[in-house]
N, C-alpha and C positions, 0 to 999 in steps of 0.2 A: 403457655400463651399456645392457640393451636396452631396445629403447622399452616407456616407460610404460602402461599402463594400471589402468586403475581408481585406488582412491585412494592405492595406494604400488605400489612394484615391491622384489623381491627377488633377490639375485643372489648364487652363493654359489662364491667363491675360495676358495686352498686352504685346507685343513688345517681346510674348514667355517665361515670364517667370513663367514659372512650378511652382505647387507648393506640397507639400503630406503631407500627414495625415497619420503617422503608426497610426494603429488600435488596443490599448491594447488585446479585448475578440481573432483576430485571428495571431496578428504576433507572440505571443508569447513567447513575449519580456516582463521585467520585465517593471511596468507602474512608474515609474520613467523615463526609457527610454523612453517608450512610449510619456509620458507629454511634455518630454526633446522636441520633434522632432513634435508635433503636429503645422498644419500649418506652416512650413520652409520650405525656398526655397532652389530649388536645388543648390544654389549659395553657399550655408553654409553647405554642403556632406565636409567630413573629407576629410585632404591634399591626404590620400591616394586614394581618389576617385574624387580625381578633376578631372581629365578625365571626370566623367560623369556631370560636374555641370551646365553646361547650352545645354539643351537637345535641341535639333532641328526640335522635331515630338514626337506624344503620346508614338512609340514605344522608346523612346532611352531614355524614362522619366521614363518609366516603367525597362527599363534594369536598369535606375541608381537603382532606389528604390529597385531591387534586391538587387542590388551590396549591397545597404545600410541595408536592413535586414542584408543578411548574414557576413557583416561586424560587425552590434552590435551583432549579438548571438553566433558571438565567443570574443566579446568581457564581454558579460556575463560571458557567459561560461572562464573568467578567471578572471572573479571576479569586473571585471572595469567596474562596474555599473553607467553609464554615470550619473549628478544628475539632478531630474530636481527644478527649483531656483522657491521659493516662492515668490507672488507678492514682489515685495522692492518698495515703491513707492520713485521717483530721489529728492523729497523734504528730507524725513526722511535721504536716504545716505548722500546725500549736508552738511546734517544736523552734521553728523559726523566728520567730516572736521574741524564742527569752535568751535571743543569741544576738549581738550587735552585728555577726559577720551575714551577710545573704537574709536580712530582714525585710519582707518585701517594704513595710510601711515604714520605716528608718529608709529605706532607700527611696522611696517617694519622694515624704517631705523632704531629705536634703536635698532633691534635684529639684524641688520649688524652693531651694534656700533660706529651708524651714531647719533648726535646729530638733536632733531628738535625742531628748535628755537617757545618759544611763537608768536612771535613776527610774525610771519609769520601765527600763527591761528587768532590772532587780526588783520590784516589782513585783511585774507578771509569772517572773522568776518563782517569783515564790508558793504565790496564791495556786502555779501550774503543782509546782512540788506538794503542797498540801494538802491542798483538795479536789486535784483533778488528773493527776499522774496514772493510778490505776483503775480508772472508769474504763468500762469497754466499751464506752463510746467512744475511743481514740484509735479503738483496728479498725471502725468502717469506712467504709472510699468515700470521701466528700462529694465525687462526683454524685452520689448515688445516694445523699442523706433525703429523708426528709424530715417532714414536720411530725408526726410524732416519735422517730427515735431522739428529734432533738429536744423536745417538750420533755421527755419522761430522763434526759441526761440533764437539765434543769431543774428536775425536782428532786430527783437522785441528789445532789449538790447541793439541791437546798436540807434534805434530812439530812447530813453530817453535822458534827458537830464542833464546834472552838472549842479552847481549850481552857475552858471554864466552863463546857460540856451543856451551854446553850447548842440549839438546831441553829442550824447556818443562815436559814431563809429567813429576811426579814434583816439581817445587818449590815455592816457596811462591805466587808467585808464580802460577802456571797454578791452584792450586788458588782462589785469589781470584776469579783471571777470570772460573772458568767458578764458581765460587758467585754471582759477580754477578749474570751470567742467564740461574742459575737462581733466584735470587732478581725480581727480573724478572717474570718466569714466574707464579712465587707471588703477587704484588702483582695480574698479570693473573684470576689465578685467583680474583681474593681478589671484584673483579664482572664471574665472569662463572665462576662456577658450576657452572653445565651446561656448561663447558669443558674437556677433557682435556687434564691439564698429560703433553707423555711426559717433564720429568723423572721423575714418578711412578715412573717405570718403569726411571729410572736411578742408579744406585748414585751419589752424591755422592764427588768425590774423598776421598782416603784424607789426612786433616790431618799437612802434612808439623813435622815435630818441627823447633820453631829448635834449632838448632847452641848446642851449649852453647860458654861462654865462661867463662875463668877471668878473673878482675880481681885488679886490686890492695886494701886495703884501707886504710882511710881514716889508719891508725899510718902506711904501709910508701910511703904518697904522698906521706905528711911527709917521708916521711926523700928521697926524690927529690927535693923540694924543697929540703933544706939546704945549707947553702952548701957549696962547697967539690965539689956532683955534681956538679952542669950550672954551669960555671963562662961557656961562652960566653955573650954577652946573645940572640946570634942562634940557638942552641943551646935556649938556656932560657923564650925567648917562644916559640915554636913547643911547646916540650913544656905550658906551661900554655895554651895557646889548645888543645891536647887532652884534658890533664884537668880544668880549672878552664870550660872553654868547651863541650863534647863536640863539637867541631869532625872532620868527618872530613877526609883529608889531601885529596883535590881539595878542602874546602872552604878550610884551610886556605889553598892557596898559587892561589885563588883570589878572595880578600881584601884590597881594594883599602880603598885610606885614606878614601874618602866611604865606604866601609859601617861606619865607625869611630862613633860617636856617644860625645861625647863630655862630654856635657851630666850632667844629675843625675842623670837617669833612664837612665842610659849601658846603653850594647847595641850588642849585636853584627848586619849589617843580613846575611844570608845568602844574600845575592842571585844569587852565579855559584859554577860547578863544575864540573874541569878531567875532563874525559872521555878514557879515556885517557891516563892522567897518567906513566904510566909507560913511555909510548911517545914519543920525542921527535915524529918520524914522523907520527903521529893524534893526537895530544894536538892538541884543541881544548876553548876555554872557551866551557863552555853553561851551564842553567839547572841548580840543584843535585838529588840526586839523588831522581826520581819529577815533577821543578817542584817541588819546594817551599821556597818561600820564605819565609824567615823569621826571627825573632827568637831571639840568642842571649846570654847575660848575658856583659855585658863590665866583672868586673871587677876591684878595685884592682890586685889582683896582675900583673896582664895587663896593666892600662891603663902599668904600673910600667915590666915590664919591655917593652914597646914603645917606650917612649919612650927607655927604656937602650938599647935593639937601635939605635933610630933614630938617635942619636947617632954611635955605632962604623960603623953600616952606611950611612947617612944617608936621604932620604927622595925617588925614583926615578920618571922623568918618566911609567912606565908608568902609575905609580898606583898596583900591586900590595905592599902591608906587608910580607910573606913574602918579599921580593926578598935574595939575597946583596948585599954593597958591591960586585961588581960587576955587580946587575941582574940575573943569570943566578938557576934554580932550582936545587935541587941535585936529582939523579937517581931514581928511583922506587923504592929499595929504602933511601931514604939514611935514611929515619924507624925504620924500621925497625932498620937496621944499630947506631943513635946510641940505638937503646933498649935495647937490651943493654948497651951500656958507662954508659950513666943509671943502667939495670936496677943494675949489677956495683960502680959505685960507689957507690953509699946502699947497698952489702953487703945488700939485698933476698934470700932465701929463697926460690925459687920451688920450693920441693918438691913437685916432680912440674905442676906447674903450669905450661902455655903459656899465654905471656903475648906480645902481638903489638899491634901500633902500634891496629888497632880497641878492644882489651880499656879502650884510655883511655877509650870512651864508658858501656862494660858498669862499668867505675866509676864512673865520675859517677856513672852513674845509681843503684849501690850507693848511695852514700855519701847522698846526697839519699834516696833509699827509707829509709832505716837513721838520719835526721838525722828521717823522719816528715814532708818531703814529698810533696802527692798526685801520684801515678799521672800524673795530668790532664797536669800543669804540665810534668815531668822529659819525657813522650812530647811537650811544645811544645817542648821546650829542643831535644830529640835528632834532629826532624823526623822523626814515626815517622807509621806510616798514620790516628792515630784523633788527633786533631785536635782539642782544644777552640779555642772562640775566646774565650774570657777571658783574652789574651793579655796583659792590664794586673797578672797577678799575679807575671809575671817574677823582683817584686822579691822575694820569700817564698823559692826557692830560692837567687836569687845572693847574698840576705842570707848566708845556711848558708857559702856560698861565701866569703864575704868574714870569715865566723868563722872558715871553718880555715883561710884562708892568712891571719890576721894569729894564730895561733899557729907559722906558719915566723917571721915576723917577729917574735917577741917572745924563742922561741927563739935565732933570730940575733945579735938584741940581747945579750939575755942572754952572749952569750959573747964580745961585743968586751970 
């Protein structure tokens, strides 16, 4: 910047982008206003002075600066002193959104009588820790951030790798990560409305459409568990854990005996899951997907199946529920291979549908939705991002599961 003379200075940059600086000693404005308008582009002039925003000459820039001085003096006379914003790093601002304490968005929504999901905070925290935490973007002052720096940050996020070594750009994780930062910037603008949000000039990520999953209908699931279809106690218990508890493969084999609650309000505690389960060398036990510890239904049919399985396979010192008789785990594609056999034995016609182990979770969700179970409870069972805190209503879907599985038991009894 050139040496300042008078109330303001004007500098012309490329593409005639004029900058101005209000000079405190000469302008007669309050210091807060002077500091607010230091190194500001004419494009940020108030709406009342919008016709001065894009000066085509130095003289028109002076006219705009004079008009701004007059406008600000009137504002100051009315007590409307535009605030100077103290330096705030982007990192410190984002951290407020991954905690319920001092969370600007939660405070604003709750003040309107709108609940704010703790599950949403957990989701943002996970993406922050995984993709954002070490980025140099966090060290920048949010009050001085510009579009190029923000766009470069988005590009860096897109180049990061997912767990399966794919580029993050174009994935649902990329969309959520970038939109989390966009949301935080919008919340900053809510209290700093003379601040220019760089995301206003950056298009949001294209929404990633979830991959459609084929499902088994309720009557087909009933066929799957009819007598003579899945005869091995170990296989039957695992199949029920898939279809009636909605567990992922890595969660099934990560389940400990201590995670089984056999009380009247029986439930499964999903606290562990295997990472890289398909690889014996890389396989490690960790938290469930997205670090979301949750509870799942422990229906009567699953309780009975586990008891029968443990009579056959025993209870092992490792503490894992779904071990083979020798204490080992099956290989990574075991469930996929077995599912094909189960479906064939049940005489289920897939009719062009592709049913994979993960389809069990979608089949359960479809059955519960068809039964009228509220979506928020289904999300809670499956451990999805938008969790609700009213976990006490798990008996609602569990009651429906017990109702459906009793049909299997009644049908089996009638054939005896």
